[in-house]
C-alpha positions as CSV (number, residue, x, y, z in Angstrom):
1,M,115.3,-132.4,44.7
2,T,114.3,-129.4,46.8
3,E,112.6,-126.1,45.8
4,S,116.0,-124.5,45.8
5,G,117.3,-127.4,43.5
6,A,119.5,-128.8,46.1
7,A,119.2,-132.6,47.0
8,P,117.2,-133.3,50.0
9,Q,119.1,-134.1,53.2
10,P,118.1,-137.5,54.8
11,P,116.6,-137.3,58.0
12,V,118.8,-137.4,60.9
13,R,117.8,-139.8,63.7
14,T,118.5,-140.0,67.4
15,E,119.4,-143.2,69.3
16,E,115.8,-143.5,70.1
17,G,115.0,-143.5,66.3
18,S,113.0,-140.2,66.4
19,V,113.9,-137.7,63.9
20,E,116.1,-134.7,65.0
21,P,114.2,-131.5,65.9
22,V,116.4,-129.3,63.7
23,R,118.2,-129.8,60.6
24,Y,121.6,-128.1,59.5
25,E,123.2,-127.8,56.0
26,E,125.3,-125.3,54.0
27,R,124.9,-124.3,50.6
28,G,127.7,-122.3,49.7
29,P,127.6,-119.2,51.8
30,V,124.3,-119.9,53.3
31,A,123.5,-121.9,56.1
32,V,120.0,-123.5,56.1
33,V,118.6,-124.2,59.7
34,T,115.3,-126.0,59.4
35,L,112.8,-126.8,62.3
36,N,112.0,-130.5,61.8
37,R,108.9,-131.5,63.6
38,P,106.3,-131.1,60.5
39,R,104.1,-133.7,62.4
40,Y,103.3,-131.0,65.0
41,R,103.5,-128.1,62.9
42,N,107.0,-127.6,64.2
43,A,105.8,-127.0,67.7
44,Q,108.8,-125.5,69.6
45,N,109.9,-127.6,72.7
46,S,113.0,-127.3,74.7
47,A,114.9,-129.9,72.7
48,M,114.3,-128.0,69.5
49,T,115.3,-124.9,71.2
50,Y,118.8,-126.0,72.1
51,A,119.1,-127.8,68.8
52,L,118.2,-124.5,67.1
53,D,120.9,-122.9,69.3
54,A,123.5,-125.2,68.4
55,A,122.7,-125.0,64.6
56,F,123.1,-121.2,64.8
57,A,126.3,-121.3,66.7
58,R,127.5,-123.6,64.0
59,A,126.7,-121.4,61.3
60,V,128.3,-118.3,63.3
61,N,131.5,-120.3,63.7
62,S,131.6,-121.6,60.0
63,P,133.9,-119.2,57.9
64,Q,132.3,-119.9,54.7
65,V,128.6,-119.1,56.0
66,A,127.7,-115.4,55.4
67,V,123.9,-115.5,55.7
68,I,121.6,-117.9,57.8
69,V,118.1,-119.0,56.5
70,L,115.6,-120.2,59.2
71,A,113.0,-122.5,57.6
72,G,110.4,-124.6,58.7
73,A,109.8,-128.3,57.3
74,G,106.4,-129.3,56.0
75,D,103.4,-127.0,55.5
76,H,104.0,-124.7,58.5
77,F,107.0,-122.5,59.5
78,C,105.9,-123.0,63.3
79,A,102.7,-123.1,65.2
80,G,104.3,-121.8,68.5
81,H,105.5,-123.3,71.8
82,D,104.9,-126.9,72.6
83,I,101.9,-127.0,75.0
84,G,100.7,-130.5,74.3
85,T,102.6,-132.8,71.9
86,P,104.1,-136.2,73.2
87,G,107.6,-134.3,73.1
88,R,106.8,-131.7,75.4
89,D,109.6,-131.5,77.7
90,V,108.8,-128.7,80.2
91,D,110.2,-130.6,83.0
92,A,113.5,-131.6,81.5
93,S,116.9,-130.3,82.2
94,F,119.4,-128.7,79.6
95,D,122.7,-127.1,79.6
96,R,121.8,-123.4,79.9
97,Q,123.1,-121.2,77.2
98,A,121.4,-117.8,77.2
99,V,121.3,-116.7,80.8
100,L,123.3,-117.4,84.0
101,W,120.7,-118.7,86.4
102,W,119.7,-121.9,88.0
103,D,118.1,-124.8,86.5
104,H,114.3,-124.6,86.6
105,V,113.8,-128.3,87.4
106,G,112.6,-129.0,91.0
107,R,112.0,-125.3,91.6
108,P,108.7,-124.4,93.0
109,G,105.9,-122.3,91.4
110,A,106.9,-119.0,89.6
111,D,110.6,-119.7,90.3
112,A,110.4,-122.8,88.0
113,R,108.4,-120.8,85.1
114,Y,110.6,-117.9,85.5
115,A,113.9,-119.4,85.3
116,R,112.8,-121.9,82.3
117,E,111.2,-118.9,80.2
118,M,114.0,-116.4,80.8
119,E,116.3,-119.0,79.5
120,V,114.6,-120.8,76.8
121,Y,112.4,-118.1,75.3
122,L,113.4,-114.5,76.1
123,G,117.1,-115.3,76.6
124,M,117.5,-117.5,73.5
125,C,115.6,-115.0,71.2
126,R,117.8,-112.2,72.3
127,R,120.9,-114.3,72.0
128,W,119.9,-115.4,68.1
129,R,118.8,-111.7,67.5
130,E,122.5,-110.6,68.4
131,M,124.0,-113.0,66.0
132,P,126.7,-111.1,63.8
133,K,125.7,-112.9,60.7
134,P,122.3,-111.6,58.9
135,A,119.3,-114.2,59.3
136,I,116.3,-114.6,57.1
137,A,113.0,-116.3,58.2
138,M,111.4,-118.3,55.4
139,V,107.9,-118.6,56.4
140,Q,105.0,-120.6,55.0
141,G,101.7,-121.4,56.7
142,A,101.4,-121.0,60.4
143,C,103.6,-118.5,62.2
144,I,101.8,-118.4,65.7
145,A,103.0,-117.1,69.0
146,G,106.3,-118.6,69.7
147,G,106.7,-118.9,65.9
148,L,106.5,-115.1,65.8
149,M,109.4,-115.0,68.3
150,L,111.5,-117.2,66.0
151,A,110.7,-115.1,63.0
152,W,111.3,-111.9,64.8
153,S,114.7,-112.9,66.1
154,C,115.7,-112.9,62.4
155,D,116.7,-109.7,60.5
156,L,114.4,-110.2,57.4
157,I,111.3,-112.2,56.8
158,V,110.3,-113.5,53.4
159,A,106.7,-115.0,53.4
160,S,104.7,-117.0,51.1
161,D,101.3,-115.5,50.1
162,D,99.5,-118.2,52.4
163,A,101.5,-117.6,55.5
164,F,99.6,-116.3,58.5
165,F,100.6,-114.7,61.7
166,A,99.0,-114.6,65.4
167,D,99.6,-114.2,68.9
168,P,96.5,-115.5,70.6
169,V,98.0,-116.0,74.0
170,V,95.7,-113.1,75.7
171,R,93.1,-116.0,75.7
172,M,95.2,-117.6,78.3
173,G,95.1,-114.3,80.2
174,I,98.8,-113.6,79.3
175,P,99.6,-110.3,77.7
176,G,101.5,-111.6,74.8
177,V,104.7,-114.0,74.1
178,E,107.9,-113.7,76.0
179,F,109.8,-112.0,73.3
180,F,107.4,-109.0,73.3
181,A,108.5,-107.2,70.1
182,H,104.8,-106.4,69.0
183,P,105.1,-102.4,69.5
184,W,108.3,-102.2,67.6
185,V,107.5,-104.7,64.9
186,L,103.8,-104.1,64.3
187,G,103.5,-100.6,65.6
188,P,101.3,-99.7,68.9
189,R,97.9,-99.7,67.2
190,F,97.9,-102.9,65.2
191,A,99.8,-104.5,68.1
192,K,97.1,-103.9,70.3
193,E,94.6,-105.1,67.8
194,A,96.4,-108.3,67.3
195,L,96.5,-109.0,70.8
196,F,93.1,-108.0,71.8
197,T,91.5,-110.0,69.1
198,G,94.0,-112.9,69.0
199,A,93.1,-113.1,65.3
200,R,95.2,-114.1,62.4
201,F,96.7,-111.5,60.0
202,G,98.1,-112.6,56.6
203,A,101.2,-112.0,54.8
204,Q,100.1,-109.1,52.8
205,R,99.0,-107.2,55.8
206,A,102.1,-108.0,57.5
207,Y,104.1,-106.9,54.5
208,E,101.9,-103.4,54.8
209,L,102.9,-103.0,58.4
210,G,106.7,-103.5,57.6
211,M,106.9,-106.7,59.5
212,V,107.7,-108.8,56.4
213,N,110.2,-107.8,53.7
214,R,108.6,-109.8,50.6
215,V,105.6,-111.9,50.0
216,V,105.8,-114.4,47.1
217,P,103.8,-117.4,46.0
218,R,104.8,-120.6,48.1
219,A,106.1,-122.2,44.9
220,D,108.6,-119.2,44.7
221,L,109.3,-119.0,48.3
222,A,112.8,-120.8,48.4
223,E,114.0,-119.4,45.2
224,T,113.2,-116.0,46.4
225,T,114.7,-116.4,49.8
226,F,118.0,-117.8,48.7
227,A,118.6,-115.3,46.0
228,L,118.1,-112.6,48.5
229,A,120.7,-114.5,50.8
230,G,123.0,-114.9,47.9
231,Q,122.8,-111.2,47.3
232,I,123.5,-110.3,50.9
233,A,126.4,-112.8,51.0
234,T,128.3,-110.6,48.6
235,M,128.8,-107.8,51.1
236,P,131.7,-107.7,53.5
237,P,130.9,-109.9,56.5
238,F,132.4,-107.2,59.1
239,G,130.1,-104.5,57.4
240,L,127.1,-106.8,57.7
241,A,127.8,-107.2,61.3
242,L,128.3,-103.7,62.1
243,A,125.2,-102.7,60.1
244,K,123.0,-105.3,62.0
245,R,124.3,-104.2,65.4
246,A,123.6,-100.7,64.4
247,V,120.0,-101.2,63.8
248,N,119.5,-103.5,66.8
249,Q,121.1,-100.8,69.0
250,C,118.9,-98.2,67.6
251,E,115.9,-100.3,68.3
252,D,117.1,-100.9,71.8
253,L,117.5,-97.2,72.3
254,M,113.8,-96.8,71.1
255,G,112.9,-98.9,74.2
256,M,112.6,-102.5,72.8
257,R,114.9,-104.2,75.4
258,P,113.7,-102.4,78.5
259,G,110.2,-102.8,77.1
260,M,110.7,-106.5,76.7
261,D,112.1,-106.7,80.4
262,S,108.9,-105.0,81.7
263,V,106.6,-107.0,79.8
264,F,108.4,-110.2,80.7
265,G,107.3,-109.4,84.4
266,L,103.7,-109.0,83.3
267,H,103.8,-112.2,81.4
268,H,104.9,-113.9,84.6
269,L,102.4,-111.9,86.7
270,A,99.6,-113.6,84.4
271,H,101.0,-117.1,84.8
272,A,101.0,-116.6,88.7
273,H,97.6,-115.4,88.4
274,N,96.3,-118.2,86.4
275,A,98.1,-120.7,88.8
276,E,96.6,-119.2,91.7
277,T,92.9,-119.0,90.4
278,S,92.7,-122.0,88.0
279,G,95.6,-124.2,89.3
280,D,97.3,-124.1,85.8
281,S,99.7,-121.4,84.5
282,L,98.1,-121.8,81.1
283,A,94.5,-121.3,82.4
284,G,93.7,-124.9,81.4
285,L,94.2,-124.3,77.7
286,D,96.1,-126.3,75.2
287,A,97.0,-126.2,71.4
288,R,93.5,-127.5,70.6
289,S,91.3,-125.2,72.8
290,M,93.4,-122.2,71.7
291,R,92.4,-123.2,68.0
292,D,88.8,-123.8,68.8
293,G,88.8,-120.2,70.6
294,A,89.9,-118.7,67.4
295,G,87.4,-120.5,65.3
296,E,90.0,-122.3,63.3
């Protein structure tokens, strides 16, 4: 049995025998979408991104689903974008869903990076943020960089007391992740501290900043999250969709969407600078060197 009391779902396997990167199940009015690469702390590659998008679309189009819960299998929610696992697929083509732009594969230099990241990172997170059904991120352990983007795309965040958060990409010379919600979610002062230091901050600090809605012991995480989802599910669905859209529109009127657009350009200036000066758009850093730089 799972912590929520439901029978665990057997792993779904691809033709190659590998576990699917995202699991989907419905528990009454709640759709549970689970990142499923626990061996790699749920590092997000493109295959996971498109599987996640398909799962969200399935939940949105399911009449019985009122609320979506995004979870991470294993000890960690998501350690960020995949920059070094055997499943890294940065040069693979997928059917694009978020933006109408050309395929990045085979394009030179900044053209390829810009096309890919506008689709799989910024575009997808914006698409998910606009889902009409409320989404709750259920976060335990690491929620780093790209993991923050996934959590921030949700409407609410329930975190275990051992969860921790960070955006350490300034170590690469990059001003922050592509879905740059930092000033709106963390406030300008702490956003600068988090970026300037690249340091972790815990669930309690995230709660104090207003980034996290609830902090509970890990043993109570699933029960608390599904209780909250069940409470929300009793509300009129169209009312929920309009309330969500109202808050999102107000955030955008406060500058969130154009701010992200401007920072996305700075993000790609940094990638181009790294490629020009070091020959690598990530400044030669991988997941291990990023952890070592943080003293983890």
